[in-house]
DRENLO-356542 format. One record per residue (C-alpha): residue number from 1; residue in one letter; x negated, z, y negated. Coordinates in steps of 0.05 Angstrom, whole numbers, plus 32768, in hexadecimal, padded with zeros to 4 digits. Example, Ala and Ser with C-alpha at 12.3 -4.5 7.8 and 13.67 -1.06 7.14 Angstrom:
  num  residuo     x     z     y
    1        A  7F0A  809C  805A
    2        S  7EEF  808F  8015
% end
This chain:
  num  residuo     x     z     y
    1        M  7935  8BA1  7AFB
    2        T  791B  8B66  7B23
    3        T  78D4  8B63  7B3C
    4        T  78AB  8B25  7B4C
    5        D  78AF  8B38  7B96
    6        E  78FA  8B2E  7B94
    7        R  78F6  8AEB  7B6E
    8        P  78B2  8ACB  7B7E
    9        E  78C9  8A87  7B61
   10        R  78C4  8AA7  7B1C
   11        A  787E  8AC2  7B27
   12        V  785B  8A81  7B15
   13        P  787B  8A4F  7AE5
   14        Q  787C  8A07  7AFE
   15        P  7864  89D0  7ACF
   16        N  789E  89AB  7AB0
   17        A  7881  8987  7A73
   18        V  784F  8954  7A5C
   19        V  7828  8966  7A1D
   20        G  780B  892E  79F4
   21        V  77F8  8916  79AF
   22        G  7806  88D5  798A
   23        L  77D7  88C3  7951
   24        V  77E9  8899  7915
   25        V  77A7  887A  78FF
   26        I  77AB  8862  78B7
   27        G  7775  8832  78A2
   28        P  7755  882F  785C
   29        D  7788  87F9  7848
   30        G  77C4  8823  785F
   31        R  77D1  87FC  789E
   32        V  77E1  881F  78E0
   33        L  77BE  8812  7923
   34        L  77EA  8801  795F
   35        G  77D7  87EA  79A5
   36        Q  7800  87B6  79CB
   37        A  780C  87C8  7A13
   38        H  7812  8792  7A48
   39        D  785E  8797  7A47
   40        G  785E  8783  79FD
   41        R  786F  87C7  79E0
   42        W  7842  87E6  79AB
   43        E  7827  882D  79AB
   44        L  77FC  885C  7983
   45        P  77BB  8877  799E
   46        G  77C6  88B9  79C2
   47        G  77D3  88D8  7A04
   48        K  77D4  8919  7A2B
   49        V  77B6  8959  7A11
   50        D  7782  8973  7A42
   51        P  777E  89BD  7A54
   52        G  7757  89E3  7A1E
   53        E  7763  89AE  79E8
   54        G  7789  89B4  79A8
   55        F  77B3  897A  798E
   56        E  777D  8964  795D
   57        Q  7746  8964  7992
   58        A  7772  893D  79C2
   59        A  7783  890A  798D
   60        A  7739  88FF  797B
   61        R  7726  88F9  79C5
   62        E  775F  88C9  79D5
   63        L  7750  889F  7997
   64        A  7707  8897  79AD
   65        E  771A  8889  79F6
   66        E  7750  8856  79E6
   67        T  7735  8832  79A8
   68        D  76EB  8844  79A0
   69        L  76FD  885E  795A
   70        R  76E2  88A3  7946
   71        A  7704  88DA  7920
   72        V  76F2  8923  791D
   73        P  7729  8955  7930
   74        E  7724  8973  78E9
   75        G  7739  892F  78CE
   76        I  777A  892E  78F7
   77        R  77B9  8950  78DE
   78        V  77F4  8963  790A
   79        L  7835  8950  78E8
   80        S  7867  896B  791B
   81        V  7872  897C  7963
   82        Q  78A9  8956  7987
   83        I  78CF  8968  79C6
   84        D  78F2  8931  79ED
   85        A  7912  8937  7A31
   86        Q  7934  88F2  7A35
   87        S  790B  88DC  7A72
   88        G  791E  8919  7A9B
   89        L  78DA  8939  7A8D
   90        T  78CD  8962  7A4F
   91        R  789B  893F  7A23
   92        L  7879  8967  79EC
   93        T  7856  8939  79BB
   94        A  782E  894B  797D
   95        A  7836  8918  7946
   96        A  77F2  8913  7923
   97        V  77D3  88E8  78ED
   98        T  778D  88D6  78D5
   99        T  776F  88AD  789E
  100        S  7728  88BB  78B3
  101        A  771E  8890  78F2
  102        E  76DD  8869  78F1
  103        G  76C8  882B  7916
  104        V  76E9  87EB  792E
  105        P  7722  87F1  7961
  106        A  7711  87D4  79A5
  107        V  7738  87CE  79E5
  108        T  7715  8801  7A11
  109        E  774E  8809  7A44
  110        P  7762  87C1  7A53
  111        H  778F  87D7  7A8C
  112        K  77BB  87FC  7A58
  113        I  77B3  87D6  7A16
  114        A  77AD  878B  7A0B
  115        R  7799  8790  79C1
  116        W  7796  87BD  7984
  117        Q  77B3  87A5  7942
  118        W  77BC  87C1  78FC
  119        F  7802  87BF  78DD
  120        V  781D  87CA  7897
  121        P  784E  8804  78A1
  122        A  788B  87DA  788D
  123        E  7878  87A7  78C2
  124        I  786F  87D5  78FE
  125        P  7890  87B2  7939
  126        A  78D1  87CF  7955
  127        A  78B9  87C6  799D
  128        L  7898  880B  79A0
  129        Y  788A  883C  79D7
  130        A  78BC  8874  79CB
  131        P  788B  88AD  79BD
  132        S  7866  8881  798C
  133        A  78A7  8870  7968
  134        A  78B7  88BA  7962
  135        V  7871  88CA  7947
  136        L  7875  8891  7914
  137        R  78BA  88AC  78FD
  138        A  789B  88F1  78F3
  139        W  7865  88D1  78C9
  140        R  7892  88A2  78A1
  141        P  78DC  88B3  78A7
  142        D  78E9  887E  7871
  143        L  78D7  8845  78A2
  144        T  791F  8834  78B5
  145        T  790B  87FB  78E4
  146        L  78EC  882B  7916
  147        P  7917  8837  7953
  148        H  7939  887B  7956
  149        V  791F  88A7  798F
  150        P  7946  88E7  799C
  151        S  7918  8923  7999
  152        Y  7914  8969  797C
  153        D  78E1  8966  7943
  154        Y  78BD  89A4  792A
  155        P  7895  8995  78EB
  156        T  7855  89BD  78E3
  157        A  7848  89E6  78A5
  158        S  7814  89B4  788D
  159        A  7840  8977  7895
% end
């Protein structure tokens, strides 16, 4: 039997992943909200999950911070959890969706996003940030124009 005194490197795990959430915001007319970054790619609202937050709470917070839209965590549904390690760092992303966002989208982080725009699902641009493409595929696997992003997808029981 090995003790922690013999192998102290195992005593405390080192961080090796980024945990985030991508939120598909569906408007009353069925269109999806995407933000255009300064490099021209499009992305969903979302970001890192802070310590002590659930995916739904993080999605609601990130939505408000990035777009000025409001949604309550109870109005957000997690579709799946995705694991991707293509970048050399394990990325764990919750794919979430809401139809209950209220307000008018605004650019609140102009250093990150140039503009927010609503898209009919069939017309979502192909120039997508990879995690957003994976989340959109989890939401609508029938959208064949979305770029394929390799990941391990784990649908939730409520998906």
